[in-house]
PALOTOR-635569 format. One line per 8 residues: their letters; for each residue x, y, z of C-alpha. Coordinates in steps of 0.2 Angstrom, whole numbers, plus 5000, padded with zeros to 4 digits. Example, Ala and Ser with C-alpha at 12.3 -4.5 7.8 and 13.67 -1.06 7.14 Angstrom:
as	5062:4978:5039 | 5068:4995:5036
***
This chain:
xxxxxxxx	4842:5842:5148 | 4846:5854:5162 | 4832:5858:5175 | 4836:5870:5188 | 4826:5881:5201 | 4807:5880:5200 | 4809:5867:5186 | 4819:5855:5196
xxxxxxxx	4806:5855:5211 | 4792:5851:5198 | 4803:5837:5190 | 4807:5830:5207 | 4789:5830:5213 | 4782:5822:5197 | 4796:5809:5198 | 4792:5804:5216
xxxxxxxx	4773:5804:5213 | 4776:5793:5198 | 4787:5782:5209 | 4773:5781:5222 | 4760:5776:5209 | 4772:5763:5202 | 4775:5756:5219 | 4757:5755:5225
xxxxxxxx	4755:5738:5216 | 4763:5730:5233 | 4746:5733:5242 | 4755:5744:5254 | 4753:5763:5254 | 4767:5774:5249 | 4769:5785:5265 | 4783:5795:5258
xxxxxxxx	4772:5806:5247 | 4758:5814:5258 | 4744:5814:5257 | 4743:5796:5252 | 4735:5795:5236 | 4718:5788:5234 | 4716:5774:5222 | 4707:5776:5206
xxxxxxxx	4689:5771:5209 | 4682:5755:5199 | 4670:5757:5185 | 4654:5746:5184 | 4644:5739:5170 | 4629:5735:5182 | 4614:5745:5180 | 4607:5741:5197
xxxxxxxx	4617:5744:5213 | 4609:5728:5220 | 4619:5718:5207 | 4636:5726:5211 | 4648:5724:5225 | 4655:5740:5232 | 4674:5743:5233 | 4683:5743:5250
xxxxxxxx	4682:5761:5255 | 4698:5770:5256 | 4705:5775:5272 | 4722:5780:5279 | 4726:5771:5295 | 4742:5771:5306 | 4754:5757:5305 | 4748:5741:5315
xxxxxxxx	4753:5743:5333 | 4759:5762:5331 | 4759:5770:5349 | 4751:5785:5354 | 4763:5800:5356 | 4763:5814:5369 | 4775:5828:5369 | 4775:5838:5386
xxxxxxxx	4785:5853:5385 | 4788:5865:5400 | 4793:5883:5397 | 4809:5892:5404 | 4815:5879:5417 | 4833:5873:5416 | 4843:5857:5420 | 4845:5860:5439
xxxxxxxx	4827:5865:5443 | 4816:5849:5444 | 4818:5836:5457 | 4820:5822:5444 | 4837:5830:5439 | 4842:5834:5457 | 4834:5851:5458 | 4826:5859:5473
xxxxxxxx	4808:5860:5465 | 4797:5846:5468 | 4790:5838:5452 | 4782:5821:5457 | 4775:5818:5440 | 4791:5819:5431 | 4800:5809:5445 | 4787:5795:5443
xxxxxxxx	4788:5794:5424 | 4807:5794:5426 | 4806:5779:5438 | 4796:5769:5425 | 4805:5776:5410 | 4823:5783:5406 | 4830:5800:5410 | 4841:5809:5397
xxxxxxxx	4855:5819:5405 | 4863:5825:5389 | 4848:5833:5380 | 4849:5849:5372 | 4838:5863:5365 | 4841:5879:5357 | 4842:5891:5371 | 4826:5900:5367
xxxxxxxx	4807:5897:5365 | 4802:5898:5347 | 4817:5890:5339 | 4816:5875:5351 | 4798:5872:5347 | 4800:5873:5329 | 4815:5862:5329 | 4806:5850:5340
xxxxxxxx	4791:5848:5329 | 4801:5847:5313 | 4817:5838:5316 | 4827:5852:5308 | 4839:5865:5315 | 4830:5881:5320 | 4838:5891:5306 | 4832:5879:5293
xxxxxxxx	4814:5882:5300 | 4818:5901:5298 | 4817:5903:5318 | 4835:5910:5321 | 4827:5918:5336 | 4809:5922:5343 | 4795:5927:5331 | 4795:5944:5338
xxxxxxxx	4813:5947:5333 | 4813:5940:5315 | 4822:5949:5302 | 4823:5948:5283 | 4838:5937:5282 | 4836:5918:5277 | 4836:5907:5293 | 4827:5921:5303
xxxxxxxx	4811:5926:5294 | 4800:5919:5306 | 4790:5909:5292 | 4791:5890:5292 | 4796:5884:5274 | 4783:5873:5265 | 4798:5861:5263 | 4798:5858:5282
xxxxxxxx	4783:5848:5287 | 4780:5847:5306 | 4779:5830:5314 | 4760:5833:5318 | 4756:5835:5299 | 4766:5819:5295 | 4756:5809:5309 | 4739:5817:5304
xxxxxxxx	4742:5812:5286 | 4746:5794:5292 | 4730:5791:5302 | 4733:5800:5319 | 4722:5811:5328 | 4732:5827:5333 | 4729:5840:5347 | 4740:5855:5353
xxxxxxxx	4737:5863:5370 | 4745:5878:5377 | 4758:5889:5371 | 4761:5890:5352 | 4774:5904:5348 | 4778:5898:5330 | 4767:5910:5320 | 4775:5926:5313
xxxxxxxx	4767:5941:5322 | 4761:5949:5307 | 4751:5934:5302 | 4740:5934:5318 | 4727:5946:5312 | 4710:5942:5304 | 4718:5944:5286 | 4730:5929:5290
xxxxxxxx	4737:5920:5282 | 4734:5905:5293 | 4746:5893:5286 | 4757:5894:5301 | 4744:5893:5314 | 4742:5876:5323 | 4727:5869:5314 | 4736:5872:5298
xxxxxxxx	4752:5864:5303 | 4744:5847:5306 | 4734:5848:5322 | 4715:5844:5321 | 4713:5853:5338 | 4721:5868:5346 | 4717:5877:5362 | 4730:5890:5369
xxxxxxxx	4738:5906:5366 | 4747:5910:5350 | 4762:5921:5356 | 4776:5920:5367 | 4767:5922:5384 | 4751:5926:5392 | 4743:5932:5408 | 4739:5915:5417
xxxxxxxx	4725:5923:5426 | 4718:5933:5411 | 4724:5924:5395 | 4722:5928:5377 | 4714:5911:5371 | 4711:5904:5354 | 4701:5888:5350 | 4708:5884:5332
xxxxxxxx	4709:5901:5324 | 4695:5909:5334 | 4698:5920:5349 | 4687:5914:5363 | 4682:5919:5381 | 4690:5907:5393 | 4678:5898:5404 | 4674:5905:5422
xxxxxxxx	4677:5894:5436 | 4684:5898:5454 | 4702:5900:5454 | 4704:5901:5436 | 4722:5898:5429 | 4726:5895:5411 | 4737:5879:5415 | 4722:5871:5423
xxxxxxxx	4711:5877:5409 | 4722:5869:5395 | 4724:5854:5405 | 4705:5852:5406 | 4703:5854:5387 | 4717:5841:5384 | 4709:5828:5395 | 4692:5831:5387
xxxxxxxx	4700:5830:5369 | 4709:5814:5372 | 4695:5805:5381 | 4683:5810:5367 | 4694:5805:5354 | 4698:5788:5361 | 4679:5785:5365 | 4674:5789:5347
xxxxxxxx	4689:5781:5338 | 4698:5769:5350 | 4708:5761:5336 | 4715:5777:5330 | 4731:5783:5339 | 4733:5800:5345 | 4747:5813:5345 | 4746:5827:5359
xxxxxxxx	4757:5842:5361 | 4755:5848:5378 | 4765:5864:5379 | 4762:5874:5395 | 4765:5893:5396 | 4772:5889:5413 | 4785:5892:5419 | 4788:5907:5408
xxxxxxxx	4785:5924:5415 | 4773:5931:5421 | 4776:5919:5436 | 4758:5917:5440 | 4752:5904:5452 | 4739:5901:5467 | 4746:5908:5483 | 4744:5892:5491
xxxxxxxx	4757:5883:5480 | 4770:5897:5482 | 4767:5896:5501 | 4772:5877:5501 | 4790:5884:5498 | 4790:5897:5512 | 4807:5898:5520 | 4815:5885:5508
xxxxxxxx	4826:5898:5498 | 4831:5909:5512 | 4848:5903:5511 | 4850:5910:5494 | 4855:5905:5476 | 4873:5901:5479 | 4869:5888:5493 | 4856:5881:5481
xxxxxxxx	4868:5878:5467 | 4880:5869:5479 | 4865:5858:5486 | 4859:5854:5469 | 4876:5847:5463 | 4877:5837:5478 | 4861:5829:5475 | 4865:5827:5456
xxxxxxxx	4881:5818:5460 | 4873:5807:5474 | 4859:5802:5461 | 4872:5799:5447 | 4864:5813:5436 | 4881:5821:5435 | 4898:5813:5437 | 4907:5813:5454
xxxxxxxx	4920:5828:5454 | 4909:5839:5444 | 4914:5857:5448 | 4903:5872:5449 | 4909:5886:5437 | 4908:5903:5445 | 4892:5913:5443 | 4893:5927:5430
xxxxxxxx	4903:5941:5437 | 4888:5954:5435 | 4877:5944:5448 | 4879:5947:5467 | 4884:5934:5479 | 4870:5930:5491 | 4880:5935:5506 | 4883:5953:5499
xxxxxxxx	4865:5956:5498 | 4855:5967:5511 | 4841:5960:5521 | 4827:5967:5510 | 4835:5961:5495 | 4836:5944:5502 | 4818:5944:5508 | 4811:5949:5491
xxxxxxxx	4822:5937:5481 | 4817:5922:5492 | 4799:5926:5489 | 4802:5926:5470 | 4810:5909:5471 | 4795:5903:5481 | 4783:5909:5468 | 4793:5902:5454
xxxxxxxx	4795:5885:5463 | 4776:5884:5466 | 4773:5888:5448 | 4783:5873:5443 | 4776:5861:5455 | 4758:5867:5450 | 4762:5864:5432 | 4769:5846:5435
xxxxxxxx	4753:5843:5445 | 4743:5847:5430 | 4754:5836:5420 | 4750:5823:5432 | 4732:5825:5428 | 4735:5821:5410 | 4745:5806:5414 | 4731:5800:5426
xxxxxxxx	4718:5803:5412 | 4729:5791:5400 | 4729:5778:5413 | 4711:5779:5416 | 4706:5775:5398 | 4719:5761:5397 | 4731:5770:5385 | 4746:5774:5396
xxxxxxxx	4756:5759:5392 | 4755:5761:5374 | 4758:5779:5374 | 4776:5786:5371 | 4779:5801:5382 | 4792:5814:5380 | 4792:5825:5396 | 4804:5839:5391
xxxxxxxx	4808:5850:5406 | 4812:5866:5398 | 4813:5873:5380 | 4829:5882:5386 | 4837:5886:5402 | 4829:5896:5416 | 4826:5913:5411 | 4838:5927:5417
xxxxxxxx	4828:5941:5409 | 4822:5947:5426 | 4838:5956:5427 | 4848:5959:5444 | 4832:5961:5455 | 4818:5954:5446 | 4802:5964:5439 | 4785:5968:5445
xxxxxxxx	4781:5969:5426 | 4791:5959:5414 | 4787:5972:5400 | 4800:5983:5409 | 4813:5972:5402 | 4807:5973:5384 | 4806:5993:5386 | 4823:5994:5394
xxxxxxxx	4817:6001:5410 | 4825:5995:5427 | 4816:5992:5442 | 4823:5992:5459 | 4821:5983:5475 | 4813:5998:5483 | 4800:5998:5470 | 4797:5980:5472
xxxxxxxx	4797:5976:5490 | 4780:5984:5494 | 4772:5971:5481 | 4780:5956:5489 | 4763:5950:5496 | 4755:5950:5480 | 4769:5943:5470 | 4762:5930:5458
xxxxxxxx	4745:5936:5459 | 4734:5945:5446 | 4740:5962:5451 | 4758:5958:5446 | 4766:5952:5430 | 4782:5946:5438 | 4799:5939:5434 | 4813:5934:5447
xxxxxxxx	4830:5940:5448 | 4843:5931:5437 | 4853:5924:5452 | 4840:5911:5453 | 4841:5907:5434 | 4859:5902:5437 | 4854:5892:5452 | 4840:5882:5444
xxxxxxxx	4852:5878:5429 | 4865:5870:5440 | 4878:5864:5438 | 4881:5877:5423 | 4885:5895:5424 | 4873:5903:5411 | 4855:5903:5407 | 4842:5905:5393
xxxxxxxx	4848:5914:5378 | 4866:5909:5381 | 4867:5895:5367 | 4885:5894:5370 | 4883:5886:5388 | 4874:5871:5393 | 4864:5881:5406 | 4855:5888:5391
xxxxxxxx	4853:5873:5381 | 4854:5857:5392 | 4837:5852:5398 | 4831:5837:5408 | 4820:5825:5398 | 4811:5809:5403 | 4805:5796:5390 | 4791:5785:5396
xxxxxxxx	4784:5770:5386 | 4780:5755:5396 | 4777:5744:5380 | 4793:5749:5372 | 4806:5754:5386 | 4812:5744:5401 | 4810:5754:5417 | 4822:5765:5425
xxxxxxxx	4840:5771:5420 | 4849:5786:5413 | 4855:5789:5395 | 4870:5800:5393 | 4871:5800:5374 | 4872:5818:5366 | 4854:5821:5360 | 4846:5837:5353
xxxxxxxx	4829:5843:5352 | 4829:5840:5332 | 4831:5821:5336 | 4814:5820:5343 | 4804:5820:5327 | 4814:5807:5319 | 4813:5796:5335 | 4794:5797:5334
xxxxxxxx	4794:5792:5315 | 4805:5777:5320 | 4794:5772:5335 | 4778:5773:5325 | 4785:5764:5310 | 4783:5778:5298 | 4795:5783:5284 | 4802:5801:5282
xxxxxxxx	4791:5810:5270 | 4799:5815:5253 | 4784:5826:5247 | 4771:5834:5258 | 4756:5843:5249 | 4766:5844:5233 | 4782:5851:5241 | 4798:5841:5241
xxxxxxxx	4804:5841:5259 | 4821:5847:5266 | 4828:5831:5274 | 4827:5829:5292 | 4842:5835:5300 | 4840:5826:5318 | 4845:5808:5322 | 4833:5796:5330
xxxxxxxx	4838:5791:5347 | 4827:5776:5348 | 4843:5765:5348 | 4846:5771:5366 | 4829:5767:5373 | 4835:5750:5380 | 4853:5752:5377 | 4862:5764:5390
xxxxxxxx	4879:5759:5383 | 4875:5762:5364 | 4887:5774:5355 | 4879:5791:5352 | 4874:5794:5334 | 4872:5813:5335 | 4890:5818:5335 | 4890:5836:5328
xxxxxxxx	4878:5851:5332 | 4880:5870:5331 | 4872:5882:5343 | 4869:5901:5340 | 4857:5914:5348 | 4859:5933:5348 | 4878:5931:5344 | 4881:5917:5358
xxxxxxxx	4888:5903:5348 | 4896:5886:5350 | 4899:5869:5341 | 4899:5851:5348 | 4908:5838:5340 | 4912:5820:5347 | 4913:5826:5365 | 4923:5842:5362
xxxxxxxx	4914:5859:5364 | 4920:5875:5358 | 4911:5892:5362 | 4911:5910:5363 | 4900:5920:5376 | 4895:5936:5367 | 4882:5943:5377 | 4873:5941:5394
xxxxxxxx	4853:5940:5394 | 4852:5956:5404 | 4862:5965:5391 | 4851:5973:5378 | 4863:5986:5372 | 4876:5986:5358 | 4890:5972:5361 | 4907:5971:5355
xxxxxxxx	4910:5966:5337 | 4907:5948:5334 | 4925:5946:5326 | 4932:5951:5343 | 4924:5937:5353 | 4936:5925:5361 | 4933:5906:5360 | 4935:5893:5374
xxxxxxxx	4937:5874:5372 | 4930:5861:5384 | 4931:5841:5384 | 4913:5837:5389 | 4917:5819:5392 | 4927:5824:5407 | 4920:5841:5411 | 4901:5840:5413
xxxxxxxx	4898:5858:5419 | 4910:5867:5406 | 4922:5873:5421 | 4939:5870:5413 | 4944:5880:5398 | 4957:5870:5387 | 4960:5882:5373 | 4977:5885:5379
xxxxxxxx	4982:5867:5379 | 4974:5862:5363 | 4974:5878:5351 | 4974:5866:5336 | 4958:5858:5342 | 4950:5875:5345 | 4954:5881:5328 | 4948:5865:5320
xxxxxxxx	4931:5867:5329 | 4930:5886:5325 | 4931:5881:5307 | 4917:5867:5309 | 4906:5880:5316 | 4907:5891:5301 | 4905:5877:5290 | 4888:5872:5299
xxxxxxxx	4883:5890:5300 | 4885:5892:5281 | 4876:5876:5278 | 4860:5880:5289 | 4858:5899:5286 | 4865:5904:5302 | 4875:5918:5294 | 4875:5933:5295
xxxxxxxx	4873:5933:5314 | 4862:5947:5321 | 4866:5950:5340 | 4853:5964:5342 | 4839:5960:5355 | 4824:5970:5360 | 4827:5983:5346 | 4822:5970:5334
xxxxxxxx	4805:5970:5341 | 4803:5985:5330 | 4799:5979:5312 | 4806:5995:5305 | 4823:5991:5313 | 4823:5972:5310 | 4818:5975:5291 | 4805:5960:5292
xxxxxxxx	4787:5960:5285 | 4776:5972:5294 | 4757:5972:5292 | 4756:5991:5295 | 4772:5996:5285 | 4770:6014:5279 | 4753:6017:5287 | 4750:6033:5295
xxxxxxxx	4732:6031:5297 | 4720:6017:5302 | 4701:6017:5303 | 4693:6005:5315 | 4675:5999:5316 | 4664:5990:5330 | 4669:5972:5332 | 4687:5974:5328
xxxxxxxx	4695:5968:5345 | 4709:5955:5349 | 4721:5964:5338 | 4739:5959:5344 | 4752:5973:5344 | 4761:5968:5328 | 4745:5969:5318 | 4739:5986:5324
xxxxxxxx	4746:6003:5320 | 4761:6008:5330 | 4758:6024:5339 | 4774:6023:5350 | 4786:6038:5349 | 4776:6049:5338 | 4762:6061:5339 | 4744:6055:5337
xxxxxxxx	4727:6061:5333 | 4713:6049:5339 | 4695:6053:5333 | 4680:6043:5339 | 4663:6046:5331 | 4651:6039:5343 | 4632:6041:5348 | 4628:6044:5366
xxxxxxxx	4612:6036:5373 | 4599:6044:5384 | 4606:6044:5402 | 4625:6044:5396 | 4637:6031:5391 | 4649:6020:5400 | 4664:6008:5395 | 4678:6008:5384
xxxxxxxx	4678:6016:5366 | 4696:6010:5362 | 4710:6002:5372 | 4727:5995:5368 | 4736:5985:5381 | 4730:5982:5399 | 4735:5983:5417 | 4753:5982:5414
xxxxxxxx	4754:5995:5401 | 4744:6004:5387 | 4731:6017:5383 | 4712:6019:5384 | 4698:6031:5378 | 4683:6027:5388 | 4668:6034:5397 | 4664:6034:5416
xxxxxxxx	4648:6041:5422 | 4645:6049:5405 | 4662:6058:5405 | 4676:6055:5391 | 4692:6050:5399 | 4709:6046:5391 | 4722:6037:5401 | 4740:6032:5397
xxxxxxxx	4746:6018:5408 | 4765:6018:5409 | 4770:6000:5412 | 4758:5999:5427 | 4770:6010:5437 | 4762:6027:5433 | 4746:6032:5425 | 4742:6049:5416
xxxxxxxx	4723:6053:5415 | 4715:6068:5406 | 4696:6068:5409 | 4681:6079:5406 | 4672:6087:5420 | 4654:6085:5414 | 4645:6071:5406 | 4641:6072:5387
xxxxxxxx	4623:6074:5381 | 4614:6061:5371 | 4617:6061:5353 | 4631:6060:5340 | 4648:6066:5346 | 4665:6067:5339 | 4678:6064:5353 | 4696:6068:5349
xxxxxxxx	4713:6065:5358 | 4727:6075:5352 | 4744:6069:5358 | 4759:6080:5354 | 4775:6070:5356 | 4790:6079:5363 | 4801:6070:5350 | 4821:6069:5351
xxxxxxxx	4821:6050:5355 | 4812:6035:5361 | 4799:6034:5376 | 4798:6053:5378 | 4782:6062:5385 | 4770:6074:5377 | 4755:6085:5379 | 4737:6079:5377
xxxxxxxx	4721:6088:5373 | 4704:6080:5375 | 4690:6088:5365 | 4672:6084:5359 | 4665:6092:5344 | 4679:6104:5342 | 4678:6111:5360 | 4693:6108:5371
xxxxxxxx	4687:6099:5388 | 4703:6095:5396 | 4722:6095:5395 | 4736:6086:5403 | 4754:6081:5402 | 4760:6063:5399 | 4777:6063:5406 | 4784:6047:5397
xxxxxxxx	4778:6034:5385 | 4783:6015:5382 | 4795:6015:5368 | 4796:5998:5361 | 4781:5987:5367 | 4765:5988:5377 | 4761:5969:5379 | 4765:5952:5373
xxxxxxxx	4747:5946:5373 | 4735:5961:5378 | 4727:5967:5363 | 4719:5983:5355 | 4700:5982:5356 | 4686:5992:5349 | 4672:5995:5361 | 4679:5985:5376
xxxxxxxx	4695:5981:5385 | 4698:5963:5382 | 4708:5955:5396 | 4715:5966:5410 | 4710:5985:5411 | 4721:5999:5406 | 4712:6009:5418 | 4706:6001:5434
xxxxxxxx	4689:6006:5442 | 4677:6003:5426 | 4677:5983:5427 | 4688:5970:5419 | 4686:5959:5404 | 4675:5960:5389 | 4657:5960:5397 | 4661:5973:5411
xxxxxxxx	4670:5985:5400 | 4659:5985:5384 | 4654:6003:5378 | 4635:6006:5381 | 4634:6018:5367 | 4636:6016:5348 | 4653:6017:5339 | 4652:6022:5321
xxxxxxxx	4671:6023:5318 | 4687:6027:5325 | 4702:6035:5316 | 4720:6035:5322 | 4732:6048:5312 | 4750:6047:5316 | 4762:6062:5314 | 4780:6056:5314
x	4792:6067:5323
***
């Protein structure tokens, strides 16, 4: 009998379930089939319950002695940033855990956010999880669709179904952007991916001062307290959760995923934390690289004789910069350093809480200092508003210098210059997005587990982010599940590194690993590393053809920093490894490779699913707010008619009728002192306002904004007319528009402006910007050029 396709899956599932039932007679639950099957209930002959003995109640519990597990994941910091790995930025919590645990100096990520996170929590390569790049640049090709397959159960799901309490706090960035509306589906949200509790933001970044926060799948208004900062807020939530969980169920182990939005842009941090680093980076990024490597060698983190590869040739030497540039760039580094130290301080609060409740010794902590290398997406001079990068707009030192005193505060959405990314990735040459250099993929990791690890020491075995999940399974005494929720599982592709916890000399077991991101690609095998550098992070245009890339070869056993290309000496080894890369690429759905970057943020260009595909009209109603950009009609690069049917109360109306975006880019129709006003905010750099002179009378009103786009390309301008009940009240020119994206986390809102305001002066946040009239409906009609 031949069974293939869907039939083979059904047959395999049935066989495994039968095997589980057959093996249940040994008294132990079969944990390879999840959820664990409940036993058949007994049947009774007794009429009166007082004459019968009740059965033992079925309950799934974790294996005896299984430890708690905590994963701490910091965003966008490279190997040479934290002090625990020789960097110039103080991370005392990471230092203390390293002193009591072990440091891994050969641990690797995928070079980008979403791919690392899915790989971390599933034990599979990022293309196996359909996360070949970040969610916002997903395509239609296998390996890059942005949708985690049902056959890849996250470690949180496995732990929860084996008796753990599970909580996730902070950044998620693993849900396809078209699955973030009220229509769902919610399958790939945290609370449907194995977490009992989620408190955080769903996308790739958020404003730390005014975040978009969800509790489970419900958007919530963050608490108000003096000096509010999201990292502090998420830490409060994590501590409250773990203390309550242990108070109520002290015998039930917990799994906490604590993933900060820090230190991803925007680099938002209380000023006093940034000021702690005043003057410490005045000598520049080249000197910081040299000093970092010297500390790394002295501490034994990198071998003596490690050479610094030259910085990328596109980046300036510090000595070649003018005084204004140096002053600006030094402050950028101070803010970034303060941001990391502030984040590590919040991690310290979590560790202290575990100690306070007596759970620290029996908690296996993975503190991963970066989901990729430090980000160079700030370009050559940094950015007042990170969204300029995603709209391919270049800022200048002259633009940024007047903002130096506000850098990191609520009126900036900043990113630092790329020279600092290279410095904080020392001793390597490249950065985030560059999967073909260890500056993009090698991150410091500390593992702390007093009940399971002898204190101190370093581990130099090659390890990868896909190795964390199988390590957790081995440490907790759980088998890899074969079937979860009726779906046969793709086998875990990582290798447990529990063998290295107490044996620094153990031979490494993860011996082959591919890397790929936006065309940058490499292969590691048995100490050899072959790679090609296809594009730099600041290059967003078309690159040379992939088949014209030149490959290099390195022996990582003798060349820690990838400074000596051996391709000319060993052409046969290079050819062998190029062939291995193609084998791995075919095996794990890496092919075909797509080297496009920001243009893939446009669903039409990417060819992926799109909630608004084909829509030229959208009708909105009161209560529709918090709509992320990929779940809202795309008004960019086209003409538009916006029609709002409202009722004006006696005395006039105030507040926002509809807005999309916020302080750093977007548009808004609102009323101020009873007058209708339309404002287009171009990246927080320019604002164009069309406003009526006189207030509207009480009663029903049809307010219309007609925008006629100039056409002939992306990001062009156009003419706008504001009218009420068919009478034109104001006209104006909008010189330019945002071509690709308004915001990563600011939303479209009916009847209010949810986070930061598109138009300053009418308040901030939900309560202050609420429309005081009545909205019946709002219709947006597009006319494509």
